[in-house]
C-alpha positions in Angstrom: 12.3 24.1 -7.3 14.5 24.0 -10.3 12.8 22.6 -13.4 14.7 19.7 -14.7 12.4 19.0 -17.6 13.4 19.4 -21.2 13.2 23.0 -22.2 10.4 22.5 -24.7 10.1 25.2 -27.3 6.3 25.1 -27.0 4.4 28.2 -26.2 1.0 28.8 -24.8 -0.4 29.5 -28.2 1.1 26.3 -29.6 -1.5 24.5 -27.4 -4.3 25.9 -29.5 -3.7 23.0 -31.9 -4.8 20.7 -29.1 -8.5 21.7 -29.7 -11.4 23.5 -28.2 -10.5 23.0 -24.5 -7.2 24.7 -25.0 -8.7 27.4 -27.2 -11.2 28.1 -24.4 -8.4 28.2 -21.8 -6.4 30.8 -23.8 -9.5 32.9 -24.3 -10.4 32.9 -20.6 -6.8 33.9 -19.7 -7.0 36.8 -22.2 -10.3 38.0 -20.8 -9.4 37.3 -17.1 -12.4 35.0 -16.8 -10.7 31.7 -16.1 -12.0 29.3 -13.4 -10.2 28.6 -10.1 -9.1 25.0 -10.9 -8.1 23.1 -14.0 -7.4 19.4 -14.3 -4.8 18.8 -17.1 -4.7 15.2 -18.3 -2.8 13.3 -20.9 -0.3 10.6 -21.3 3.3 11.0 -20.2 5.2 13.6 -22.2 2.2 15.3 -23.8 3.0 18.6 -22.2 1.0 18.8 -19.0 3.9 20.5 -17.0 4.7 22.7 -20.0 1.1 23.9 -20.3 1.0 24.6 -16.5 4.2 26.6 -16.7 2.9 28.6 -19.7 -0.3 29.4 -17.8 1.8 30.6 -14.8 4.0 32.7 -17.1 0.9 34.3 -18.6 -0.6 35.3 -15.2 2.7 36.3 -13.6 4.4 38.1 -16.6 5.1 41.8 -15.9 5.0 42.9 -19.5 2.1 44.0 -21.6 2.5 41.2 -24.2 1.9 38.1 -22.2 3.7 35.9 -21.7 6.9 37.6 -22.9 9.1 34.8 -21.8 11.9 37.2 -21.1 11.0 39.2 -18.0 12.3 38.2 -14.6 8.9 36.8 -13.6 8.8 34.5 -16.7 12.3 33.4 -16.1 11.6 32.5 -12.5 8.5 30.5 -13.6 10.6 28.7 -16.2 13.1 27.7 -13.4 10.3 26.9 -10.9 11.5 29.6 -8.5 8.8 32.3 -8.6 7.6 33.0 -5.1 3.9 33.0 -6.2 4.3 29.6 -8.0 3.8 26.7 -5.6 4.7 23.3 -7.0 3.7 20.1 -5.3 5.1 16.7 -6.5 5.4 13.3 -4.8 8.2 12.9 -2.3 9.3 16.5 -2.2 8.7 19.6 -0.1 6.7 22.4 -1.8 8.6 24.2 -4.5 11.8 22.5 -3.4 14.4 19.9 -4.5 14.5 18.6 -0.9 13.0 15.2 -0.5 10.5 14.5 2.3 11.4 11.9 4.8 8.3 9.8 4.3 5.7 9.2 1.5 8.4 9.4 -1.2 5.9 8.1 -3.8 2.9 9.9 -2.4 1.6 13.4 -1.7 0.6 13.4 1.9 -2.1 15.4 3.7 0.5 17.5 5.6 1.9 18.7 2.2 -1.6 19.7 1.0 -2.4 21.4 4.3 0.8 23.4 3.9 -0.2 24.3 0.4 -3.6 25.5 1.5 -2.0 27.7 4.1 0.4 29.2 1.6 -2.1 29.9 -1.1 -4.2 31.9 1.4 -1.2 34.3 2.0 -0.9 37.5 0.0 0.8 37.2 -3.3 4.5 38.3 -3.2 5.0 39.8 -6.6 2.2 39.0 -9.0 -1.5 39.4 -8.8 -2.1 35.7 -8.5 -0.8 32.7 -6.6 -0.6 29.5 -8.7 -0.6 26.0 -7.2 0.6 23.2 -9.5 0.0 19.7 -8.2 2.1 17.2 -10.4 1.0 13.6 -10.4 -2.2 14.6 -8.6 -3.3 11.0 -8.5 -0.5 10.4 -5.9 -2.5 12.3 -3.3 -3.7 9.9 -0.7 -7.3 10.0 0.4 -6.7 12.3 3.3 -4.7 14.7 1.0 -7.5 14.7 -1.6 -10.1 15.5 1.0 -8.0 18.3 2.4 -7.7 19.8 -1.1 -11.4 19.3 -1.7 -12.4 21.7 1.1 -10.3 24.5 -0.6 -11.6 23.8 -4.1 -15.2 24.1 -2.7 -14.4 27.5 -1.2 -11.4 28.8 -3.2 -9.5 31.9 -2.1 -9.5 34.9 -4.4 -6.7 35.3 -7.0 -5.6 31.6 -6.6 -5.4 29.2 -9.5 -5.0 25.4 -9.0 -3.6 23.3 -11.8 -3.8 19.6 -11.2 -1.8 17.4 -13.5 -2.4 13.7 -14.0 -2.0 10.7 -16.4 -4.9 8.9 -14.6 -7.8 11.2 -13.7 -9.9 8.2 -12.7 -7.6 7.9 -9.6 -9.0 11.2 -8.3 -12.1 11.6 -6.2 -15.1 12.4 -8.5 -15.8 15.4 -6.3 -12.4 16.9 -7.1 -12.8 16.2 -10.8 -16.2 17.9 -10.8 -14.7 21.1 -9.3 -12.1 21.4 -12.0 -12.4 22.3 -15.7 -10.8 19.5 -17.6 -8.2 20.0 -20.3 -7.2 16.7 -22.1 -4.0 16.8 -24.0 -3.7 14.6 -27.1 -0.8 13.3 -29.2 1.0 16.1 -31.0 1.0 16.3 -34.9 4.2 15.3 -36.7 4.8 18.9 -37.7 5.1 20.0 -34.1 7.3 17.1 -33.1 9.6 17.7 -36.1 9.9 21.4 -35.2 10.7 20.8 -31.5 13.2 18.1 -32.3 14.9 20.3 -34.9 15.1 23.2 -32.4 16.9 20.8 -30.0 19.4 19.7 -32.8 17.8 16.4 -33.9 17.0 15.8 -37.6 17.2 13.1 -40.3 16.6 9.4 -39.7 17.1 9.6 -35.9 14.5 12.4 -35.6 12.1 10.5 -37.9 12.4 7.3 -35.8 12.1 9.1 -32.5 8.9 10.7 -33.8 7.5 7.3 -34.9 8.2 5.7 -31.5 7.1 8.6 -29.4 3.4 8.1 -29.7 2.9 11.8 -30.4 4.6 12.7 -27.1 7.1 15.7 -27.2 8.7 14.6 -24.0 9.2 11.0 -25.2 10.5 12.1 -28.6 13.1 14.4 -27.0 14.1 11.8 -24.4 14.4 9.1 -27.0 16.3 11.3 -29.5 18.9 12.2 -26.8 19.3 8.7 -25.4 22.7 7.5 -26.8 22.6 4.2 -25.0 19.2 3.4 -26.6 20.6 4.2 -30.1 23.7 2.1 -29.5 21.7 -0.9 -28.4 19.3 -0.4 -31.3 22.2 -0.3 -33.7 23.7 -3.5 -32.3 20.4 -5.3 -32.4 19.9 -4.2 -36.0 23.4 -5.2 -37.1 23.2 -8.7 -35.4 19.6 -9.7 -35.8 18.7 -8.1 -39.1 22.0 -8.5 -40.8 22.8 -12.2 -40.2 25.5 -13.2 -42.7 24.7 -16.9 -42.8 23.2 -19.8 -40.8 26.6 -20.6 -39.2 26.5 -17.2 -37.5 23.3 -17.9 -35.6 24.9 -19.8 -32.7 27.6 -17.1 -32.2 25.1 -14.3 -32.1 22.9 -16.1 -29.7 25.9 -17.0 -27.5 27.0 -13.3 -27.5 23.7 -12.4 -25.9 23.5 -15.4 -23.5 24.1 -13.2 -20.4 21.6 -10.5 -21.5 18.4 -12.3 -20.5 17.6 -9.3 -18.2 17.8 -7.1 -21.3 15.7 -9.6 -23.3 12.5 -7.5 -23.2 14.4 -4.4 -24.5 16.0 -6.5 -27.3 12.6 -8.0 -28.3 10.9 -4.6 -28.1 13.6 -3.1 -30.4 13.1 -5.9 -32.9 9.3 -5.7 -32.8 9.4 -1.9 -33.3 11.7 -2.4 -36.3 9.4 -5.0 -37.9 6.2 -3.0 -37.2 7.9 0.1 -38.8 8.7 -1.9 -41.9 5.1 -3.0 -42.1 3.8 0.6 -41.7 6.2 1.7 -44.5 5.1 -1.3 -46.6 1.4 -0.4 -46.4 2.1 3.3 -47.0 1.4 4.6 -43.5 4.9 5.7 -42.7 7.8 7.3 -44.7 10.6 5.1 -46.1 13.0 7.5 -44.3 12.3 5.5 -41.2 14.1 2.5 -42.6 17.0 4.3 -44.2 19.5 2.7 -41.9 18.0 -0.9 -42.1 20.0 -3.6 -43.9 19.4 -3.7 -47.7 17.5 -7.0 -47.7 15.0 -5.7 -45.2 14.6 -2.4 -47.1 13.8 -4.5 -50.2 11.4 -6.7 -48.2 9.7 -3.5 -47.0 9.1 -2.3 -50.5 8.4 -5.6 -52.3 7.4 -8.1 -49.5 4.0 -9.4 -48.5 2.1 -8.6 -45.3 2.4 -12.2 -44.1 6.2 -11.9 -44.0 6.0 -9.1 -41.4 3.2 -10.8 -39.5 5.3 -14.0 -39.4 8.2 -12.1 -37.9 6.0 -10.4 -35.3 4.6 -13.8 -34.4 8.2 -15.1 -34.0 9.0 -12.3 -31.6 5.9 -12.9 -29.6 6.8 -16.6 -29.4 10.3 -15.6 -28.2 8.6 -13.5 -25.4 6.7 -16.5 -24.2 9.6 -18.9 -24.5 11.8 -16.5 -22.5 9.4 -17.0 -19.5 9.5 -20.8 -19.9 12.2 -23.4 -19.1 13.8 -22.9 -22.4 17.3 -21.4 -22.2 17.8 -17.8 -23.3 20.4 -18.7 -26.1 17.9 -21.4 -27.4 15.2 -18.8 -27.6 17.4 -16.5 -29.5 18.6 -19.2 -31.9 15.0 -20.0 -32.8 14.2 -16.4 -33.4 17.4 -15.8 -35.4 16.5 -18.8 -37.6 13.0 -17.4 -38.3 14.5 -14.0 -39.2 17.1 -15.7 -41.5 14.4 -17.7 -43.3 12.5 -14.5 -44.1 15.7 -12.7 -45.1 16.5 -15.5 -47.6 13.3 -14.6 -49.6 14.7 -11.1 -50.2 
């Protein structure tokens, strides 16, 4: 299965910053004393797949300095094509880009039974066989029970790596037979380095970091999403740079057919206002608002908390009005008027 994920420049040792669970994992890999199953948890984009891949590289690497990242085995793991790396994900055959005919959003019992059969075979090239189950919470009850039997009596030289955003969706008996590794938001220094290595810097990188919630995957996806930045630029130019009251009707009218995009528009605006508030109270760098209109840069530096809270309230009101009988242009006109009133103060 080819790995279509971002090529994160995050190594196994980078995960040491994640705390004692990861420190313990690395130590057990180095001393060949790791357990047979790990449950890797954390929100989307925190690096669950990356950590699983780095563990597989370590165990399958053919060089003395592990993982070297350059040998044929490491390259095969990176691509998801190593014969001793078995990857299960919802809707696909094991270690394949071929979709299954049924259960497209689930992991079915037949898939787990096939996995169990294959992990019991002899390793092809490495000393170990590694089974990675992505979105493990998508296993239905029968699939989880089929896996449980193998976790209770695991074959030798086999490592199971279960990845999930929602460990509470798994049977408690499965959770109890795995050592848990919880991944947390990454520090700004790591996000900044990874973004820079992918060619993102300056204001865009700073804003992507701010909006990512500490997720490397989210930061990279956001930084590279040109459609997102184009929409954000348009929202900023029209909603935060209103020239005068007479422009309000025209701006609202221009967005009259974009009710379906209304939530994205309001999310963009709310993020911008919350960013201004964070900068105002000293919890974020002013670089984040470097491309904001001058009046709002001034408001960020000299304004009062209530101005930001008033704008956030206006955006929340627009969300509610959008779901009512009020027309979408009328919702926008009211919101634009509130923004204009605050802008006048600065």
